[in-house]
C-alpha positions in Angstrom: 64.5 70.8 15.5 63.1 67.1 15.7 64.7 64.6 13.5 63.1 64.6 9.3 61.2 61.2 8.6 60.2 59.5 5.5 57.6 57.0 5.3 57.6 54.8 1.7 55.2 52.1 0.9 56.5 49.7 -1.7 53.9 48.0 -3.6 55.7 46.8 -6.5 58.0 43.8 -7.2 59.6 43.8 -10.5 63.1 44.7 -10.9 62.6 48.2 -12.5 60.1 49.3 -9.5 62.8 47.9 -7.2 65.1 50.8 -7.3 63.1 53.9 -6.3 62.1 52.5 -2.5 65.8 51.7 -1.8 67.4 54.5 -3.7 65.3 57.0 -2.3 65.4 55.4 1.5 69.5 54.9 1.3 69.6 58.7 0.0 67.1 60.1 2.7 69.3 58.1 5.5 72.2 59.4 4.3 70.9 62.9 4.7 70.0 62.2 8.0 66.2 61.4 7.9 64.6 58.4 9.8 63.4 56.3 7.1 61.0 53.3 7.2 59.5 50.9 4.0 56.5 49.2 4.4 56.3 46.6 1.9 53.1 45.3 0.7 51.1 42.8 -1.7 54.3 42.4 -4.5 56.6 44.8 -2.8 57.4 41.6 -0.2 59.5 40.5 -3.3 62.0 43.0 -2.8 62.9 41.8 0.7 63.7 37.7 -0.6 67.1 37.0 0.3 67.6 36.0 -3.4 66.6 39.1 -5.7 67.3 37.2 -8.9 64.1 36.1 -9.9 63.1 39.8 -10.5 62.0 40.8 -14.1 61.1 43.9 -15.9 58.2 43.7 -17.6 57.4 46.0 -20.7 53.4 45.5 -20.8 52.0 48.6 -19.4 54.9 50.2 -19.1 54.7 52.2 -22.8 57.5 54.6 -21.8 60.0 51.9 -21.7 62.8 52.7 -24.2 63.0 49.9 -26.6 65.7 49.5 -29.7 62.7 49.1 -31.9 59.5 51.1 -31.2 56.6 48.9 -31.2 52.8 49.4 -29.6 52.9 48.1 -25.9 50.2 45.4 -26.9 52.6 43.8 -29.2 55.0 43.2 -26.4 53.1 41.1 -24.4 52.4 39.0 -27.7 55.9 38.3 -28.0 57.5 35.5 -26.5 60.9 36.3 -24.3 59.9 40.3 -24.3 60.3 40.2 -20.7 63.2 38.4 -20.7 64.9 40.7 -23.0 63.5 43.7 -21.3 65.3 42.2 -18.1 68.7 41.6 -19.7 68.5 45.1 -21.0 67.7 47.1 -17.8 70.4 44.9 -16.3 73.2 45.8 -19.1 71.9 49.2 -19.0 72.6 49.8 -15.1 75.7 48.1 -15.5 77.1 50.1 -18.3 75.9 53.4 -16.1 77.6 52.1 -12.8 74.3 51.8 -11.2 74.4 50.1 -8.0 72.6 46.7 -8.0 69.2 46.2 -6.1 71.3 44.0 -3.6 73.8 46.9 -3.0 71.3 49.5 -2.7 69.4 47.4 -0.3 72.3 46.6 1.9 73.0 50.1 1.8 69.4 50.4 3.6 70.3 47.8 6.1 73.5 49.4 7.1 72.1 52.9 7.2 69.5 51.4 9.7 66.4 52.0 7.4 63.4 50.2 9.0 61.8 47.7 6.5 58.3 46.2 7.9 56.5 43.3 5.7 53.0 43.3 5.8 51.7 41.0 8.2 48.1 40.8 6.3 50.1 40.1 2.8 52.6 37.8 4.2 49.6 35.8 5.3 47.7 36.3 2.5 50.1 34.9 0.0 51.7 32.4 2.4 54.9 33.6 2.2 58.0 31.9 4.4 59.3 34.8 6.2 62.8 32.7 6.4 63.3 33.5 3.0 63.5 37.3 3.8 66.6 39.3 4.6 67.5 39.2 8.1 66.2 42.6 10.1 62.8 42.5 8.5 60.1 43.4 10.8 56.3 42.0 10.6 53.8 44.3 11.3 50.4 45.8 9.8 49.2 48.8 8.7 48.6 50.3 11.9 52.5 50.1 12.9 53.0 51.8 9.7 50.7 54.7 10.4 52.4 55.2 13.9 55.7 56.6 11.7 54.1 58.1 8.7 51.7 60.0 10.6 54.5 62.1 12.0 56.5 61.8 8.5 57.7 64.5 6.9 57.4 63.0 3.5 55.2 60.1 2.6 55.9 58.4 -0.8 53.6 55.5 -2.4 55.8 53.4 -4.9 
């Protein structure tokens, strides 16, 4: 039987959206899948060495549980709402024993998950690739499709 493959496209660069690609990739790798993540647009934020800049945005996320229910548009108007949402999320994750993004990303590195930074996006936003963790490859969509075209599962996150 051929090795199973998981291909993930990571497009979001917020704290809460950083978890799904790393959780799914590290789990798949642990289950024996060859796994690849293609980071494009805002997803490239997840490749930076320091992830301390990542925030949770309650705007556009009406399902986010808040201590006091309020309409989504109100959250956009209240100063400090993003900082509060980020603090709440980090606190909740820690209290429940959820690994940090850095820890999950390191699991992916150790499990040899292939991480590709979209060359076009790197050029478009003038990213400095020295800010990325070691082992990140640069490549375009064609490189990703070589793998994704044969993947058993492909996810867009």
